[in-house]
ROTIZA-86139 format. One line per 10 residues: number of its first residue (from 0); their letters; for each residue x negated, y negated, z of N, C-alpha, C. Coordinates in steps of 0.2 Angstrom, whole numbers, plus 2048, in hexadecimal, padded with zeros to 3 digits. Layout:
NUM> A> X:Y:Z:X:Y:Z:X:Y:Z  ...
***
This chain:
0> MDYQAYLLRV> 448:C33:8BA:443:C38:8B8:444:C3C:8B2  44B:C3C:8B0:44C:C40:8AA:449:C3D:8A3  449:C36:8A3:446:C33:89E:43F:C34:89D  43B:C34:8A3:434:C35:8A4:433:C3C:8A1  437:C41:8A4:436:C48:8A2:436:C48:89A  43B:C45:897:43C:C45:890:436:C42:88C  433:C3C:88F:42E:C39:88C:428:C3E:88C  427:C42:891:421:C46:892:422:C4D:88D  428:C4F:88D:42A:C56:88A:429:C55:882  42B:C4F:880:42B:C4D:879:424:C4D:876
10> IADELGLKQA> 41F:C4C:87A:418:C4C:878:416:C53:876  417:C58:87A:416:C5F:878:41A:C61:871  420:C5F:871:424:C60:86B:421:C5D:865  41F:C57:865:41C:C54:85F:416:C57:85D  412:C5A:862:40C:C5D:861:40D:C64:85E  413:C67:85E:415:C6D:85C:413:C73:860  413:C71:867:411:C76:86C:417:C7A:86F  416:C80:870:41B:C84:874:41C:C81:87B  422:C82:87E:423:C80:885:41F:C85:889  41C:C83:88F:418:C87:893:41C:C8D:895
20> EDIARQPGMR> 422:C8D:897:426:C93:899:426:C98:893  426:C96:88D:426:C9A:887:420:C9E:886  41A:C9A:888:414:C9D:888:413:CA2:88D  416:CA1:893:415:CA5:899:419:CAC:898  41E:CAC:893:421:CB2:892:41E:CB7:88D  418:CB4:88A:415:CB9:885:412:CBF:889  412:CC4:885:40F:CCA:888:408:CC9:88B  406:CCB:890:3FF:CCB:893:3FD:CC4:896  402:CBF:896:400:CB9:899:402:CB9:8A0  3FD:CB7:8A4:3FD:CB7:8AB:400:CB0:8AE
30> AVYRLTIRYH> 3FD:CAB:8AB:400:CA4:8AE:3FE:C9F:8A9  402:C99:8A9:401:C94:8A5:402:C8D:8A9  3FD:C89:8A8:3FD:C82:8AB:3FD:C7D:8A6  400:C78:8A6:400:C73:8A1:400:C6C:8A4  3FC:C68:8A1:3FC:C61:8A3:3FE:C5C:89D  403:C59:89D:405:C54:898:404:C4D:89B  400:C49:897:3FE:C42:899:401:C3D:894  405:C38:896:407:C33:892:404:C2C:895  401:C29:890:3FE:C22:892:402:C1D:890  405:C19:895:40A:C14:894:408:C0E:890
40> DNRSFDSVAT> 401:C0D:88F:3FF:C07:88B:3FC:C09:885  3FC:C0F:883:3F9:C12:87D:3F1:C11:87C  3EE:C10:882:3E7:C0F:882:3E3:C16:880  3E6:C1B:881:3E4:C22:87F:3E9:C26:87C  3E7:C2B:879:3EB:C30:875:3EF:C34:87B  3F5:C35:87A:3F9:C39:87F:3F7:C40:87E  3F7:C45:883:3F4:C4B:882:3F8:C50:886  3F7:C57:884:3FA:C5C:887:3F4:C62:888  3F3:C63:88E:3ED:C68:890:3F1:C6E:893  3F0:C74:890:3F3:C7A:892:3ED:C7F:894
50> LSRYVTDLPR> 3EE:C81:89A:3E9:C86:89D:3ED:C8D:89D  3EA:C92:89A:3EE:C98:89A:3E9:C9E:89C  3EC:CA3:89E:3E8:CA9:8A1:3EC:CAF:89F  3E9:CB3:89A:3EB:CB9:898:3E8:CBE:89C  3EB:CC4:89D:3E8:CC9:8A1:3E1:CCB:89F  3E0:CCC:899:3D9:CCE:896:3D4:CC9:894  3D6:CC3:894:3D1:CBE:891:3CF:CB9:897  3CA:CB5:895:3C8:CAF:89A:3CE:CAA:899  3CF:CA6:89E:3D4:CA1:89E:3D1:C9C:898  3D6:C99:895:3D5:C94:890:3D9:C8E:891
60> LEIAYQELFN> 3D5:C88:88F:3D8:C82:890:3D9:C7F:889  3DF:C7D:887:3E0:C7A:880:3E3:C73:881  3DF:C6E:87E:3E1:C67:87F:3E3:C65:878  3E9:C62:877:3EB:C5F:871:3ED:C58:872  3EB:C54:86D:3EC:C4D:86E:3F0:C4A:868  3F5:C46:86A:3F9:C43:865:3F5:C3F:860  3F6:C40:85A:3F3:C3C:854:3EC:C3E:853  3E9:C43:856:3E2:C45:855:3E2:C4C:853  3DD:C4E:84F:3DB:C55:84C:3E1:C59:84A  3E6:C55:846:3EC:C58:843:3F0:C5C:849
70> HKPLTLDIEQ> 3EF:C5A:84F:3F3:C5D:854:3F0:C64:856  3EA:C66:853:3E7:C6C:855:3E3:C6B:85C  3E5:C6F:861:3E2:C6F:867:3DA:C70:867  3D7:C6D:86C:3D0:C6F:86D:3D0:C74:872  3CC:C7A:871:3CD:C80:875:3C6:C81:879  3C7:C82:880:3C1:C83:884:3C3:C89:888  3BE:C8E:889:3BE:C93:88E:3BD:C90:895  3C1:C92:89A:3C0:C90:8A1:3BD:C96:8A5  3B9:C95:8A9:3B6:C9A:8AD:3BC:C9C:8B2  3BC:CA3:8B3:3C1:CA5:8B8:3C1:CA2:8BF
80> VRFDAFAGAL> 3BC:CA0:8C1:3BB:C9D:8C8:3BE:C96:8C8  3BE:C93:8C2:3C1:C8C:8C2:3C9:C8D:8C1  3CB:C92:8BD:3D2:C93:8BD:3D5:C95:8C4  3D1:C9A:8C7:3D4:C9C:8CE:3D4:C96:8D3  3CF:C92:8D2:3CF:C8C:8D7:3D4:C87:8D6  3D6:C86:8CF:3DB:C82:8CE:3E2:C85:8D0  3E3:C8B:8CE:3E9:C8E:8D0:3EA:C8F:8D7  3E5:C90:8DB:3E5:C90:8E2:3E6:C89:8E5  3E4:C84:8E2:3E5:C7D:8E5:3ED:C7C:8E4  3F0:C7D:8DE:3F7:C7C:8DE:3FB:C80:8E2
90> LKLRFDHTAD> 3F9:C86:8E3:3FC:C8B:8E8:3FC:C88:8EF  3F6:C86:8F1:3F5:C83:8F8:3F9:C7D:8F9  3FA:C79:8F3:3FE:C72:8F4:405:C74:8F3  407:C7A:8F2:40E:C7C:8F2:411:C79:8EC  40E:C79:8E6:410:C76:8E0:417:C78:8DE  419:C7E:8DF:41F:C81:8DD:425:C7E:8E1  423:C7B:8E7:429:C79:8EB:428:C71:8EC  425:C6E:8E7:424:C67:8E7:428:C63:8E2  42B:C5E:8E4:430:C5A:8E0:42C:C55:8DC  42F:C52:8D7:42C:C4D:8D3:42A:C47:8D8
100> QPNIPAYGVD> 424:C44:8D6:422:C3E:8DA:428:C39:8DA  42A:C36:8E0:42F:C32:8E0:42D:C2A:8DE  432:C27:8DD:431:C1F:8DB:42C:C1E:8D6  42C:C22:8D0:428:C20:8CB:42C:C1B:8C7  428:C15:8C5:42B:C10:8C1:42D:C12:8BA  432:C0F:8B7:435:C11:8B1:430:C10:8AB  42B:C0B:8AC:426:C09:8A7:420:C06:8AB  41B:C06:8A7:415:C03:8A9:410:C07:8AD  411:C0E:8AD:40C:C12:8B0:40B:C18:8AC  405:C1B:8AC:404:C21:8A9:408:C27:8AC
110> LWMLERAAGG> 40A:C2C:8A8:40E:C31:8AB:40A:C38:8AA  40B:C3C:8AF:409:C43:8AE:40E:C48:8AF  40F:C4D:8AB:413:C53:8AD:40F:C59:8AE  40F:C5C:8B4:40B:C62:8B6:410:C67:8B6  40E:C6D:8B2:413:C73:8B2:40F:C79:8B4  413:C7E:8B6:410:C84:8B8:416:C89:8B5  413:C8E:8B2:418:C93:8AF:415:C9A:8B0  419:C9F:8B2:417:CA6:8B2:41D:CAA:8B1  41D:CAF:8AD:423:CB3:8AC:429:CAF:8AA  42E:CB0:8AE:434:CAC:8AD:434:CA6:8B1
120> FAKSIILAPK> 42F:CA4:8B5:42F:C9F:8B9:42C:C99:8B6  42F:C93:8B7:42B:C8C:8B5:42D:C87:8B9  428:C83:8BB:429:C7D:8BF:425:C77:8BC  428:C71:8BD:424:C6B:8BA:425:C66:8BF  420:C61:8C0:420:C5B:8C4:41E:C55:8C0  421:C50:8C1:41F:C4A:8BE:41C:C45:8C3  416:C43:8C0:412:C3F:8C5:410:C38:8C1  40E:C33:8C5:40B:C2D:8C3:404:C2D:8C7  3FF:C2F:8C4:3F9:C30:8C7:3F6:C2A:8CB  3F7:C24:8C8:3F4:C1E:8CC:3F8:C1C:8D2
130> LAQGIHAELV> 3FF:C1F:8D2:403:C1D:8D8:404:C23:8DD  401:C28:8DB:402:C2F:8DF:400:C2E:8E6  404:C30:8EB:402:C31:8F2:403:C37:8F5  400:C39:8FA:402:C3F:8FE:400:C45:8F9  405:C4A:8F9:404:C50:8F6:403:C4F:8EE  407:C4A:8EB:406:C48:8E4:3FF:C46:8E3  3FC:C42:8E7:3F5:C40:8E6:3F0:C46:8E7  3F2:C4B:8EB:3EE:C51:8EB:3EE:C55:8E5  3F4:C55:8E2:3F5:C59:8DC:3F1:C55:8D6  3F1:C4F:8D6:3ED:C4B:8D1:3E6:C4D:8D2
140> AAVQEHLPEA> 3E3:C4D:8D8:3DC:C4E:8DA:3DA:C55:8D8  3DF:C5A:8D9:3DE:C61:8D7:3DC:C62:8D0  3E1:C5E:8CC:3E0:C5E:8C4:3D9:C5B:8C2  3D8:C55:8C5:3D2:C52:8C4:3CB:C56:8C6  3CC:C59:8CB:3C6:C5D:8CE:3C5:C63:8C9  3CA:C67:8C8:3C9:C6E:8C5:3CA:C6E:8BE  3CD:C69:8BB:3CE:C69:8B4:3CD:C62:8B1  3C7:C5F:8B2:3C6:C58:8B0:3C6:C57:8A8  3C5:C5D:8A4:3C6:C5C:89D:3CE:C5A:89B  3D2:C5D:89F:3D9:C5C:89E:3DC:C54:89F
150> VKEVWR> 3D8:C51:8A3:3DA:C4A:8A4:3D5:C45:8A0  3D0:C47:89C:3CC:C43:899:3D0:C3F:894  3CF:C38:894:3D2:C34:88F:3CE:C33:889  3D2:C33:883:3CF:C32:87D:3D2:C2C:87B  3CE:C27:87B:3D0:C20:879:3D1:C1F:872  3D6:C1A:871:3D8:C19:86A:3D3:C14:867
***
């Protein structure tokens, strides 16, 4: 899992993005959720989608793609009800107490890293969405249902 975590974390680094836990420590920030996607076969551009919620603003989703738009993220305002539904789904699924998906092959599968950060707390889970079962499949479904923009593939 360490190598897979490295592969996923390097995407945000190459895009010049702050780590989710650093964003969460900013004054007025309530919560940060991040989804990093790595496509094993390069069919699409790897991406990092960051959903953040400041105390005074609407939730914002920023999606950055490797090799596109000079690494500048696309920015979308997200309705509060969608943010709450997504946050509630992760809470209901006990995201903070869930381990990485077991038995992910070393190669040949797309990888996701789903993160949540708030204040000094940070948690991440590595998933292979096509192989996910049980709670991990439910996490994949929650992302697909509540944040479909975050998983939209941009083909090469």
